[in-house]
C-alpha positions in Angstrom: 114.6 93.5 114.2 117.3 92.1 115.9 121.0 93.1 116.6 122.2 89.9 114.5 119.9 90.5 111.6 120.7 93.9 111.1 124.7 92.8 110.9 123.8 90.2 108.6 122.2 92.7 105.9 124.7 95.4 106.5 127.7 92.9 105.9 126.1 91.3 103.3 125.4 94.4 101.3 128.5 96.0 102.2 130.7 93.5 100.7 129.1 94.1 97.2 130.8 96.4 94.4 127.4 98.2 93.4 126.4 100.3 90.4 125.2 103.6 90.3 123.7 103.2 86.8 120.7 101.0 85.7 121.5 98.4 83.5 117.8 98.4 82.4 115.0 100.8 82.9 115.4 101.0 86.7 116.1 104.4 88.6 119.0 103.5 90.9 118.9 105.8 93.8 119.9 106.0 97.7 116.9 105.5 99.3 116.4 106.6 103.0 114.0 104.9 104.6 111.7 106.2 107.4 108.2 106.1 108.8 108.9 109.2 110.3 109.8 112.8 108.3 111.3 114.2 111.3 114.6 111.8 110.7 114.3 112.8 107.1 114.3 116.4 107.5 117.4 115.7 110.3 119.0 113.9 107.6 119.2 116.7 105.2 120.3 119.3 107.9 123.2 117.1 108.4 124.5 117.5 105.2 126.9 119.6 103.8 124.7 122.9 102.2 128.3 123.4 99.4 127.5 119.6 98.3 123.9 120.1 97.5 123.3 120.6 94.0 119.2 120.3 94.1 116.8 119.9 97.0 113.3 119.2 96.4 111.0 118.1 99.6 111.8 114.0 99.4 114.7 113.7 97.1 118.3 115.4 97.6 121.0 115.7 94.9 124.4 115.8 96.2 127.4 117.2 94.0 128.8 113.6 93.2 125.7 112.6 91.8 124.0 110.6 94.8 120.4 111.4 94.6 118.5 110.1 98.3 115.6 109.7 98.3 112.7 109.7 101.6 110.5 106.0 101.6 107.6 105.8 103.8 107.9 102.2 103.8 104.5 102.1 104.7 102.7 104.3 102.2 104.9 104.6 99.3 105.5 103.0 95.8 108.7 102.4 95.0 108.3 99.9 92.6 110.8 100.7 89.7 113.6 102.1 91.8 116.6 100.2 92.9 118.8 101.4 95.9 122.9 101.8 95.5 122.7 102.7 99.3 120.5 102.1 101.7 120.0 104.3 105.6 117.1 102.4 107.4 115.8 103.3 110.5 115.7 100.2 112.9 112.5 100.3 113.8 111.0 99.5 110.1 109.3 96.6 110.7 110.7 93.5 109.7 108.4 91.9 106.9 108.8 95.4 104.7 112.3 95.5 104.9 112.8 91.8 103.8 109.6 91.7 101.6 110.2 95.1 99.9 113.3 96.7 100.9 116.0 93.8 100.2 114.6 92.8 96.5 115.8 96.4 95.3 118.8 96.6 96.8 119.8 92.8 94.9 122.1 93.9 92.1 123.0 97.9 92.7 123.5 98.0 96.9 126.9 98.4 98.5 125.8 100.1 101.2 123.5 99.3 104.1 123.7 101.4 107.2 120.9 101.7 110.1 119.7 104.5 112.5 
């Protein structure tokens, strides 16, 4: 992804209001997108431990009810999820971002950031 493409994606979603709740049978979560599990582990380490309500291997629920899940875009089946917030690795394949991640951001996403 080029810097310009990343900027356009972030700018588009960061202007939306977003929804934290579903309007049908989807599950609304915050998605952490990376092919490297160590990125997820570092993200979880940086969270304020007092704000974590529940933690599993690939999921963290915070005290503000944000549910963050780890998504490996090369292998995860993410059908049914809708993203409220996205934190994506900037090295993720452009085709995966456009074909698998962005469609899940359509009605709900209010923040799309890169690391």
